[in-house]
C-alpha positions, 0 to 999 in steps of 0.5 A: 476504784472499780470504774477506772479498772473497767476503763482499763480493761475495755480500752483493749488488750493490755497484754497484747505486746511482742516479747512483753515478758522480755529478758532485761537488757544490759542498757536497761540495768547496766552492771556495777562497776567491775562486775562481769555481764553474762548473757544467758545463751539461746537454746536449740529446740528440745529433741522431737521425742523429748515429750515421750520421755519419762524425764522430759522435764529434767532440762528445767532442773535448776542449775547450780551455777547460776547466771545473773539475769532478769525477766521483765513482767511489768505488763502482766503486773499492770494487768493484775492491778486492773482486773482483780478485786482485793477483799482484804485480810480475813476477819475470820467470819464467814460471810452471810447468805446472800439475799435473792434479787429484790422481788424474786427468789434468784440468787445471783453472784458468789454464793461462797461464805469466803467471798469476803476473802481473798481476791476475785476477778472481773471476768465479766469485763473481759472482751475478746481482745483482753481474752486473746491477750492471755493467750498471746502473753502465755505464748510470749512466755513460752518464747522466753523459755525458748530463748533463754535457758531458764534453769540457768537463772538465779532460783528466784528468777526461776520460780517467778517464771513458773509462777507467772506462766502457770497463772497466766495460762490458768487465767487464759483458759478460764477466761475463755470458758467463763461464764463457769461455776467451777474452774475444775470442770473445764476440759481441753480436748477432752482432758480435765484443764489440770491435765491438758498439755496446752503449754509448750516449752522448747517443743515439750507439751507441758500442763498446769500440774506438770508446772506445779509438781514436775518442776516447782514441787520437785525442785523447791523444798520450801512449801510456801511455794504452793500459795503462789499458784492461783487455781481459779477457785474461791477456796484456794490461795488467792491471786496476787495483785503483783506479778512475781519477780525474782526480787519480790517472790520470796516476800510475796510467797510469805505474804500469800502464806499468812493470808491463806493460813490465816483465813477461813479457807485455810483453817477452822476448827471442827469440834476437836480437829483442826479442819484445813484446806484440801490443798495440804492433802494434795501436796503432802506427798511433796511437803507434808509426808507426816501430815499431821506434824508437818502441816502443824509445823508449817501452819505455826510458822505463819499463824496469827493469834486466832489460828495459833489458839486453834493449833493449841486447842486441837490435836488432829488435823483434817483436810476437809475445807474445799469450795470449788466455786470460781474466784469470780466477782460475778460468781460465774454467770452473767449479771441479770439485765433486770431489776437493778436497783442500788444496794443502799442510799447513795450506792450507786454514786459511791466512787468505791463501789461504782455499781452499774448495770454492767457490773450487776446487782449481785456484784454491787451488793458484794462490793458494798459488803466489802466496803462495810467489812474494811470500814469495820476493820479500820474502826477496830484498828485492824490492818485492811492490807498486808505489806511486803518487801522486795529484795534489794541486790547490791553489787557483789551479791551472790545470784541466788542471794535470799533464794527460796529453797 
């Protein structure tokens, strides 16, 4: 229910807690009988000149001899569940053009034909305390990296850390810049957001692109990792309503891959060609060197019947799908404070929609469209959610059990 989500955000910062991303302690997770408990040692600061080295991020290469250890993301998980609206699985039908505000030609809210896919963030409800809490939590994760040897953790624990750090940092900067229509237009110190090294890990300045390409893409071979990175754009993989953990990261990435590949954001038919997201061209040097063949093999792994049919009907692949609009319930603009009316009889009282002037007319209309979409899916016996299962570690299991390669 939207009103409860709004209330959680307006109460104050749900992230600002010292060392919220603390490493799990022996008391919280006692070892199984006979199992030896290992601690990851504290680290010295990186060399002052490390940021200038071509191999400045080599210290984050995964260890071949991991130590069993976990990091707690409970607060980030709680925040995610209360600041995004999941639009449900794609029906592979583009959303119609939104109508102008009643009595005017003004169009507000998300205009994208993909606005009923993925997830949208409630940026309009972020006050200054909430926005500041994203920076505090990002810095908290930086302190974790300064305290623990991230590279010595099991691979899935490492991957969860990098995905969460990237997404928290992206949320921080988009929230600070909002209202803004396209996240890629954000600049920090005159540099594009993707290139700005505003994250500091062991004294080394790091950018969002560094995390994706120079750490994760460099050391993880499975292309499903690309779906864990939130870019703030409605046309990219969605922000999941769960924090990544060592236990869920593999399954949650499978779910994210299936959601994106089987959506219009990921695949469409364009004449005799299969149009795919430009994301695949961006990551091609790491995962799809033989682009057409490799992308199709990857898509086929997660393709449901409609997309499998597109693969069979086409012989060429073209990375032409892109929508850089912000993944925001209000479309990157503050809602107008006039001409607020209910979207339909009783809509103002609908507990699912929860429309108010704070939400805004355009967002209310979108939430009503979402409710109607989900109702149609239920009538057609289509699933309205996707389910994933976390891995369960048993005594004696190796640290890298079910690791994402």
